[in-house]
N, C-alpha and C positions, 0 to 999 in steps of 0.2 A: 504494500500500500504506500502511495506517495502522497505527501501532504504539503500544501502551500496555502497559507492563510485558511486553514481548514480545521474542523473539529468533528468529532463523532462520539457516540455513546452506544454501548451494547449491553444488554442484560445477560448475565451468566445463567446457567441452569439453576432452577429454584433450589435444588439440593445444596448448591454451593453456599447460598445465603442462609441456609439452615433456619428458615422461618424468621429471619431477622435476629436470631439469637447468637450470631457470630460475635467474637470479641476481637479477632485479628484478621484483617484482609490484606491482600497484596495485589497491586497492579504492576505487572512486570513487562518491560519493553525490551525488544532486541532491535536495534536501530543503527542507522548512520545518517550523516548529512552529506550532500553532494559537495565535493571539494571545489571551492572557488579559488584556492591558493591565497586566500586573504581572510581577514577576520570578518565577522558579521556585524553590521552596524544597525542602528535603529532600535536598539533594545529588544531583540527577539526573545520571546518567552515560550517555553514548552511547559504546559500545564497538564497534569494528569492525576487521576485519583478516582474517587467514587462520587456518584451523583444520584439524584432522584429522578427516575424516568429517563426517556431518550429524546424528549423535546424540552425546550427551555433549559439547555445545558450550558456549561461554561463556553463562552464565545457567542452565545445568543444575548439579546438585549436584557432579559430578566431571568437569569438562571434560577431555578426553583430552590435547590439545596445541594451543596457539594462540599467536599473536603478533599484536600490533596496537597500537591506541591507545585510551585512555580519555579522552573529552572532557568536561570539567566539573570544577569545584572549588567545593565548598560550594554556594552558591546562584547561579543564573543571573540576571544583572541585565537590566533592560529599559529601553529608551529609543528613542523614535521608530520603533517597530514592529520593532526589531532586538533580538535576544537575544545577550548576551555570556556564554559559559560560564565564562570565567576563563582556564584554560589546559588543555593536554593533557599526557598522560603515557604514555610507552611502557609496554606491559604484556605479560606472558606468562601463560599457564595451562599448567602442566606437571604431568601426573598429578593434576589436581584442585587444585593449589596456585596461587593468584594471586600474581604477582610484579609490582611496579611500580617503574619507574625512580625514583630519588631526585630527579632533576631534572625540572622541568616545562618544557613547550614553550609559548610564547605561542600562544594558540588563536584561530582565526578566529571571526568572528561568524556568526550564523545568522538568516536572515530569518524574520519571522512570516508567517502565511498571508494577512494583509491587504495586503501589499505587492504592487503590480501587479495588484490584483484577483484574486490567487491564481494568476496565470499566470507568475510568476517564482519563483525559489527561490534556494538557496545551493549552491555547489559546495564539497564537502568531500572531500578525497582523503587517503589514506594510501598512501605508496609505501614498500615494504619491500625492503631490499637484504640479501641473505645475507652473513654474515660468520662468523668463527670466533675467539672465541666470540660477538662482538657483532653483532647485526643492527642496521642503520640504519633508523630510523623517521622518515620525512619527512612532516609534516602540512602540507597546502596548502589555502588558502581565503582568504576576504576578510579583510583586516586593516586596511583604511581605506576611507573614502568610502562611496558608496551607488550604485555603478554597477549598471545594470540587467543581470540575468543571466537568460538564457532557456535552454530545453532545448537549443536549437541550440548555444549557447555551451558547455554541458556536453558535448555530443557531440564538439565540436572539441577542447576542452581535456583531456578525460579520456584521449584517445588520444595526446596529445602527449608526447614524451620529456621535455620541460621545459615544463610549462604556463605560459602568460604571459597575464595578463588584468589590466585596470585595477583597482587597489585590492586586488590579491591577492598573496600571497606565502607563504613557507613557514617552518616551524620544524623543526629537526632534532635528534633525540635518538638514543640507542642503548641496547640492553639485551641481556644475554647470553641466548642461546637455542640450542636444538638440536632437530632433528627426531627424536631418539632415542626419545622417548615416543610418536611418531606422525607420519607423513608429512603435510605440509601439502597438502591437495588440495581445499579448499573455502574460500569466502568466508563471513564471518559478520557479522551486525549484531545488537546487543543494546542495547535501550533499556529502562532499569530504572525508568521513572517513569510516573505516571498521566497526565501531560500528553500531549496528542496530538501525535505526530510523524508527518508525512506524507512518505513516501519515494516521490518521483515516478519516479526512475530510479536504478538502481545497476549497476555493472559490476565484473567481476573481469578484469584484463588482465595479460598478460605484457609487460613493457617490454624486458627483456633476458634 
């Protein structure tokens, strides 16, 4: 799937949501961005997480209810075929209002499309843990080195309770949230830039 100024949401199987009784959910992406051999300007943001329904989602005028992460800070820097968004920030959309955590999370880097001849990618996960009132937002991905990452690696790591992979780690933040404005029953991805993002695989999983 290729995204440019685009968003979408999909509902997982009902059994994954466990009747709303889940405590930990994960949205896992395996992606890259098309190599422009230069940084991205214009404050591009990649937002993904959980939302209520598949209409009025993040990227629409009045999103119903959502919680997740926004990846990016001003411009994305470029070096050696890898993009560095800067940092990530926990976000919510409640009855159309965007809220962002005051504190940023160190953000993983993202491969460009020329690494590995286009057969590799980057793993980028957000794991969301229910709380009252704060939900915990755990962002996991590459934070050092240049280890090869394949779709098979993504398949293994995305379902692990605690992902473990060379050069990868997580950053944790929290943000106040409630399902009062709408029950979380879908995963969403929203990329608000004209630069081409390639989403090779994505998953919505219940961890607990």
